[in-house]
C-alpha positions as CSV (number, residue, x, y, z in Angstrom):
1,M,158.9,56.9,-86.0
2,P,156.2,59.7,-85.4
3,T,154.2,57.3,-83.1
4,S,157.4,56.6,-81.1
5,L,158.0,60.3,-80.8
6,L,154.5,60.8,-79.6
7,Y,155.2,58.4,-76.7
8,H,158.8,59.3,-75.9
9,G,158.6,63.1,-76.5
10,F,155.0,63.8,-75.3
11,R,154.1,60.9,-73.1
12,I,151.1,60.0,-75.2
13,Q,150.4,56.3,-75.3
14,G,147.6,54.2,-77.0
15,Y,147.3,56.5,-80.1
16,R,148.9,56.3,-83.6
17,V,150.0,59.2,-85.8
18,E,148.1,59.3,-89.2
19,R,150.2,62.3,-90.5
20,T,152.2,65.3,-89.4
21,D,151.7,68.8,-90.7
22,Y,154.2,71.6,-90.6
23,S,152.6,75.1,-91.3
24,G,152.4,78.5,-89.8
25,G,155.4,77.8,-87.6
26,Q,153.5,75.0,-85.9
27,I,153.7,71.2,-85.7
28,T,150.5,69.3,-85.9
29,F,150.1,65.6,-85.3
30,V,146.8,64.1,-86.6
31,I,146.3,61.1,-84.3
32,S,143.7,58.3,-83.9
33,Q,142.7,55.7,-81.5
34,A,142.4,52.0,-82.5
35,R,138.9,50.4,-82.3
36,C,140.1,47.8,-79.9
37,D,141.1,50.5,-77.4
38,L,137.8,52.1,-77.1
39,R,136.1,51.8,-73.6
40,C,132.9,53.1,-72.0
41,P,133.7,56.2,-70.0
42,R,131.4,55.1,-67.3
43,C,131.8,51.4,-66.7
44,G,135.0,50.8,-68.6
45,T,133.7,47.9,-70.7
46,A,135.0,47.1,-74.2
47,K,131.5,46.1,-75.3
48,V,130.7,49.3,-77.2
49,E,129.6,50.3,-80.6
50,R,131.1,53.3,-82.3
51,R,128.6,56.1,-83.2
52,G,130.7,58.8,-84.9
53,E,133.3,61.1,-83.5
54,V,134.1,64.7,-82.4
55,V,137.3,66.4,-83.7
56,R,139.2,68.3,-81.1
57,T,142.7,70.0,-81.0
58,F,145.0,69.7,-78.0
59,Q,148.1,71.7,-77.2
60,L,151.2,69.6,-76.4
61,L,154.7,70.4,-75.1
62,P,156.5,72.9,-77.4
63,V,159.5,72.0,-79.4
64,G,161.8,74.9,-79.0
65,R,159.9,78.0,-80.0
66,K,157.4,76.0,-82.1
67,S,153.9,75.2,-80.7
68,V,152.9,71.6,-81.1
69,F,149.3,70.4,-81.4
70,A,147.5,67.1,-81.6
71,V,144.3,66.7,-83.7
72,L,142.2,63.8,-82.5
73,G,138.8,62.4,-83.6
74,I,137.3,61.5,-80.2
75,A,134.9,58.5,-80.7
76,R,131.4,58.5,-79.5
77,V,130.4,55.0,-78.3
78,R,127.2,53.3,-77.4
79,C,127.6,51.1,-74.3
80,E,125.5,47.9,-74.2
81,K,125.7,47.7,-70.4
82,C,125.0,51.4,-69.6
83,A,122.6,51.9,-72.6
84,V,124.0,55.4,-73.2
85,T,126.1,57.1,-75.9
86,R,129.1,59.1,-74.7
87,Q,132.5,60.3,-75.8
88,V,135.4,58.1,-74.8
89,K,137.9,59.6,-72.3
90,V,141.0,61.2,-73.7
91,K,144.0,59.5,-72.0
92,F,146.4,62.4,-72.1
93,A,144.1,65.4,-71.1
94,D,141.6,66.1,-68.5
95,E,137.9,66.3,-69.5
96,G,136.9,69.6,-70.9
97,R,140.6,70.8,-71.3
98,R,142.2,71.8,-74.5
99,R,145.8,71.2,-73.3
100,A,147.6,68.0,-72.5
101,R,148.4,67.2,-68.8
102,S,152.1,67.3,-69.6
103,F,151.7,70.8,-71.1
104,E,150.0,71.9,-67.8
105,R,152.8,70.4,-65.7
106,Y,155.3,72.3,-67.8
107,V,153.5,75.6,-67.2
108,L,153.6,74.9,-63.4
109,E,157.3,74.2,-63.5
110,L,158.1,77.3,-65.4
111,L,156.1,79.4,-62.8
112,N,158.6,78.5,-60.2
113,Y,161.2,80.6,-62.2
114,M,159.2,83.0,-64.3
115,T,156.4,85.5,-64.0
116,M,153.0,84.6,-65.3
117,Q,153.4,87.1,-68.1
118,A,156.8,85.7,-69.1
119,V,155.4,82.1,-69.2
120,A,152.5,83.3,-71.4
121,R,154.9,85.0,-73.9
122,H,157.3,82.0,-73.9
123,L,154.5,79.5,-74.6
124,Q,152.5,81.9,-76.9
125,I,149.3,81.7,-74.9
126,G,147.2,84.1,-72.9
127,W,148.3,85.0,-69.3
128,D,144.7,84.2,-68.2
129,T,145.3,80.7,-69.5
130,V,148.4,80.4,-67.3
131,K,146.5,81.7,-64.4
132,E,143.7,79.2,-65.0
133,I,146.1,76.4,-65.0
134,Q,147.8,77.4,-61.8
135,K,144.6,78.2,-60.1
136,R,143.2,74.8,-60.8
137,Y,146.3,73.2,-59.5
138,L,146.3,75.3,-56.2
139,Q,142.6,74.6,-55.8
140,K,143.2,70.9,-56.0
141,H,146.1,70.8,-53.6
142,F,145.8,73.7,-51.2
143,H,142.1,74.6,-51.0
144,R,141.5,72.6,-47.8
145,P,144.8,72.0,-45.9
146,R,144.8,69.1,-43.5
147,L,144.5,70.2,-39.9
148,S,144.6,66.9,-38.0
149,Q,148.4,67.2,-37.4
150,L,148.3,70.8,-36.1
151,R,150.2,71.2,-32.7
152,K,151.5,74.7,-32.6
153,I,150.0,77.5,-34.6
154,A,150.4,81.3,-34.9
155,I,147.7,83.8,-35.7
156,D,148.2,87.3,-37.1
157,E,146.7,89.8,-39.5
158,I,148.2,91.5,-42.7
159,C,147.1,94.6,-44.4
160,V,146.8,93.9,-48.2
161,G,145.4,97.2,-49.3
162,K,143.7,100.4,-48.0
163,G,141.4,99.2,-45.3
164,R,141.7,95.6,-46.4
165,F,143.1,92.9,-44.0
166,L,143.6,89.2,-44.0
167,T,143.9,86.9,-41.0
168,T,146.4,84.1,-41.4
169,V,147.0,81.0,-39.4
170,L,150.4,79.3,-39.7
171,D,151.5,75.8,-38.8
172,L,154.7,76.6,-36.9
173,E,156.0,73.0,-37.4
174,R,155.6,72.9,-41.2
175,G,155.8,76.6,-41.9
176,A,152.6,76.3,-44.1
177,V,149.6,78.7,-44.0
178,V,146.6,76.6,-43.1
179,F,143.9,79.2,-43.1
180,V,143.4,82.7,-44.7
181,G,140.3,84.8,-43.9
182,E,139.2,88.2,-45.1
183,G,139.1,90.7,-42.2
184,R,140.8,90.8,-38.8
185,K,137.9,90.2,-36.4
186,A,137.2,87.2,-34.2
187,A,134.4,86.1,-36.6
188,T,136.9,85.9,-39.4
189,L,138.3,82.7,-37.8
190,K,135.0,80.9,-37.4
191,P,135.5,78.7,-40.6
192,F,138.9,77.7,-39.2
193,W,137.6,76.7,-35.8
194,K,134.8,74.7,-37.4
195,R,137.3,72.7,-39.6
196,L,139.7,72.4,-36.7
197,K,137.1,70.9,-34.4
198,A,136.1,68.4,-37.2
199,S,139.7,67.4,-37.7
200,H,140.1,66.4,-34.0
201,A,143.5,68.2,-33.9
202,H,145.2,68.5,-30.5
203,V,146.6,72.0,-30.5
204,E,149.1,72.5,-27.7
205,A,150.0,76.2,-28.0
206,V,149.0,79.3,-30.0
207,A,151.2,82.4,-30.6
208,I,149.3,85.6,-31.1
209,D,149.8,89.4,-30.5
210,M,148.0,91.0,-27.7
211,S,144.7,91.4,-29.7
212,R,141.8,91.0,-27.3
213,A,139.7,89.7,-30.3
214,Y,142.1,86.9,-31.0
215,T,142.6,86.2,-27.4
216,M,138.9,85.6,-26.7
217,A,138.6,83.6,-29.9
218,V,141.4,81.2,-28.9
219,R,140.2,80.8,-25.3
220,E,136.7,80.1,-26.5
221,N,137.6,77.5,-29.1
222,L,140.9,76.1,-27.8
223,P,140.5,76.2,-24.0
224,A,143.2,73.6,-23.4
225,A,145.8,75.4,-25.5
226,V,148.5,77.6,-24.1
227,L,148.4,81.2,-25.2
228,V,151.8,82.7,-25.9
229,Y,151.9,86.4,-26.5
230,D,154.7,87.2,-29.0
231,H,157.6,89.1,-27.6
232,F,158.1,90.9,-31.0
233,H,154.6,92.5,-30.7
234,I,155.2,93.4,-27.0
235,I,158.4,95.2,-27.8
236,K,156.7,96.8,-30.9
237,L,153.9,98.1,-28.7
238,Y,156.5,99.5,-26.2
239,N,158.3,101.2,-29.1
240,Q,155.1,102.8,-30.3
241,K,154.5,104.3,-26.8
242,L,158.1,105.4,-26.6
243,S,157.7,107.3,-30.0
244,D,154.6,108.9,-28.6
245,L,156.4,110.0,-25.5
246,R,159.3,111.5,-27.6
247,R,156.7,113.4,-29.7
248,E,155.0,114.7,-26.5
249,L,158.3,115.9,-25.1
250,H,159.1,117.6,-28.4
251,R,155.9,119.5,-28.3
252,E,156.4,120.5,-24.7
253,A,160.0,121.6,-25.1
254,T,160.5,125.3,-24.6
255,T,163.9,126.0,-26.0
256,K,165.0,125.6,-29.6
257,L,168.1,123.6,-28.5
258,A,165.9,121.0,-26.7
259,K,163.7,120.7,-29.8
260,N,166.7,120.3,-32.1
261,V,168.2,117.5,-29.9
262,L,164.9,115.6,-29.7
263,K,164.3,116.0,-33.4
264,G,165.4,112.9,-35.5
265,T,165.9,110.6,-32.4
266,R,162.9,108.5,-33.1
267,W,164.8,105.7,-34.9
268,L,167.7,105.8,-32.4
269,L,165.1,105.2,-29.6
270,L,163.7,102.1,-31.4
271,K,167.1,100.6,-32.1
272,N,168.7,98.1,-29.6
273,P,171.9,99.5,-28.1
274,E,174.0,96.9,-29.8
275,N,172.7,98.1,-33.2
276,L,173.7,101.7,-32.8
277,K,176.4,102.7,-35.3
278,A,179.4,104.5,-33.7
279,E,180.7,105.8,-37.1
280,K,177.5,107.7,-37.5
281,S,177.7,109.1,-34.0
282,E,174.4,107.5,-33.1
283,P,175.3,106.6,-29.5
284,L,176.4,110.3,-28.9
285,K,173.1,111.7,-30.4
286,L,171.0,109.3,-28.4
287,N,172.8,110.1,-25.1
288,E,172.4,113.8,-25.7
289,A,168.6,113.3,-26.1
290,L,168.3,111.1,-23.1
291,A,170.4,113.5,-20.9
292,L,168.0,116.3,-21.9
293,N,164.9,114.6,-20.4
294,E,164.7,112.3,-17.4
295,S,161.4,110.6,-18.4
296,L,162.8,109.8,-21.8
297,F,165.9,108.4,-20.2
298,I,163.9,106.2,-17.9
299,A,161.5,105.0,-20.5
300,Y,164.3,104.0,-22.9
301,Y,166.3,102.0,-20.4
302,M,163.1,100.4,-19.2
303,K,162.8,99.0,-22.6
304,E,166.2,97.3,-22.3
305,H,165.2,96.0,-18.9
306,L,161.9,94.6,-20.5
307,R,163.9,92.7,-23.2
308,Q,165.7,90.8,-20.4
309,V,162.4,89.0,-19.6
310,W,163.0,86.6,-22.5
311,Q,166.7,86.0,-21.7
312,Q,166.3,84.4,-18.3
313,P,167.4,80.8,-17.4
314,N,163.9,79.7,-16.5
315,K,160.3,80.8,-16.0
316,T,160.7,81.5,-12.3
317,A,163.5,84.0,-12.8
318,A,161.5,85.6,-15.7
319,R,158.5,86.0,-13.6
320,Q,160.5,87.7,-10.8
321,L,162.1,90.1,-13.3
322,L,158.8,90.9,-15.0
323,Q,157.1,91.5,-11.6
324,E,160.0,94.0,-10.7
325,W,159.7,95.7,-14.1
326,L,155.9,96.2,-13.5
327,R,156.5,97.6,-10.0
328,V,159.2,100.0,-11.1
329,A,157.1,101.2,-14.1
330,H,154.0,101.7,-12.0
331,N,156.0,103.8,-9.4
332,S,157.9,105.8,-12.0
333,G,155.4,108.6,-12.2
334,I,155.6,108.6,-16.0
335,G,152.1,108.2,-17.5
336,M,153.3,106.2,-20.5
337,L,155.0,103.6,-18.2
338,Q,152.1,103.4,-15.9
339,Q,149.7,102.8,-18.7
340,I,151.7,100.1,-20.4
341,S,152.4,98.4,-17.2
342,K,148.7,97.8,-16.6
343,T,148.5,96.3,-20.1
344,F,151.4,94.0,-19.6
345,A,150.1,93.0,-16.1
346,A,146.8,91.8,-17.7
347,F,148.7,89.7,-20.2
348,R,151.4,88.5,-17.7
349,E,150.8,84.7,-17.9
350,G,150.7,84.8,-21.7
351,I,154.0,86.7,-21.8
352,L,155.6,84.1,-19.5
353,A,154.1,81.1,-21.3
354,W,157.0,81.5,-23.8
355,Y,159.1,79.5,-21.4
356,D,156.6,76.6,-21.7
357,H,156.4,76.8,-25.5
358,R,159.1,78.8,-27.1
359,I,157.1,79.9,-30.1
360,S,156.3,83.3,-31.6
361,T,154.5,84.9,-34.6
362,G,158.1,85.5,-36.1
363,P,157.7,82.9,-38.8
364,L,154.3,84.4,-39.6
365,E,155.8,87.8,-39.9
366,G,158.3,86.3,-42.4
367,T,155.4,84.8,-44.3
368,N,153.5,88.2,-44.3
369,N,156.7,89.8,-45.9
370,K,156.6,87.1,-48.6
371,I,152.9,87.9,-49.2
372,K,153.6,91.6,-49.5
373,T,156.5,90.8,-52.0
374,L,154.1,88.5,-54.0
375,Q,151.5,91.2,-54.1
376,R,153.9,93.9,-55.3
377,Q,155.4,91.8,-58.0
378,A,151.9,90.9,-59.3
379,Y,150.7,94.6,-59.0
380,G,148.0,93.4,-56.7
381,F,145.4,90.6,-57.1
382,R,141.9,91.3,-58.2
383,D,140.9,87.6,-57.9
384,M,140.9,87.3,-54.1
385,Q,140.3,83.5,-54.2
386,F,143.4,83.1,-56.4
387,F,145.4,85.3,-54.0
388,I,144.4,83.2,-51.0
389,L,145.4,80.0,-52.8
390,K,148.8,81.5,-53.6
391,I,149.2,82.4,-49.9
392,K,148.5,78.9,-48.9
393,A,151.1,77.6,-51.2
394,I,153.7,80.3,-50.4
395,H,155.9,78.0,-48.2
396,L,156.8,76.0,-51.4
397,A,157.6,79.1,-53.4
398,T,161.2,79.8,-54.5
399,Y,163.0,82.8,-53.2
400,E,162.4,84.7,-56.3
401,L,158.6,84.8,-55.4
402,V,157.6,85.4,-59.0
403,G,153.9,86.1,-59.8
């Protein structure tokens, strides 16, 4: 019966139970391996001579709240063919490990629903042991993601601490992070370009923000790929300039009334018209601020005009609209609009490339939010290698995003 339990309950085959001990709130199986099952760990031959044994203890799957262990005398054998003496392989555990493979799989399953600390408490082991098991699994499966099937990718950066940035590359078709580098310079992507070239992948399009460093890096390493400048970042840049204009007008306002009207309108300016809440009088407050200053009025509605670039029936119509927008912005006499129109004119083809490949860094922004959640729940990661491995596997994480 105990030997059958060993197989059906713990998936251990090829061993027999000598005795079972119950002490200290634990269950311990003393097991052994038959002489006829001994094999050379190098060549696999059965022509071996037993030369003693080494006793080791392995942790198995728990039974309820009770920890279960297996004590095994691992035979040392002399191989006639190899002419060496070695320990035979343990069938149910990896070499050098004190825990059965089934136990490690159980830990990985629990990590989908519980925090690392909770898993450690539940299994009565150290949290560092849980981390070691997960890190080894992530290292094996996600250390070097395959790049040969990449067709459309997104590149962006994320801040993970004071002055610390990571550059991430996302496969837009699978939603998986295929590269994470420390820093946000063009040089950060060098290991990725090297592996991408070796993989012979045919990348068709790349979505990035308007970073000149990323632009130059992509054009240098993927000259045939289409650069698509993300519309989210374009509107984000415009909103930043709009906020700067509001602050400048607030500083220049001469009357207290003008200052009071402009104060507190920052978030209203950043909102799209359809998102303004009438019950909070947001449209009324915004109209008062816009009516007070002509340049703010023009800049705000120029943003709405700019958003129409990505809502045209085809690329030709979008090009005409963008060209008209650039002309009006340049002739507006408003410094902020004139400055940003020069920037958009320089990136014109990348902006319009969205009609050739309708991709963006939006999925990567969502991944970045998951990374921030992961970081908060783990109170930060001191082991950067482990953190990067977690990011590469984040597309498989459950919505709880436990640490």
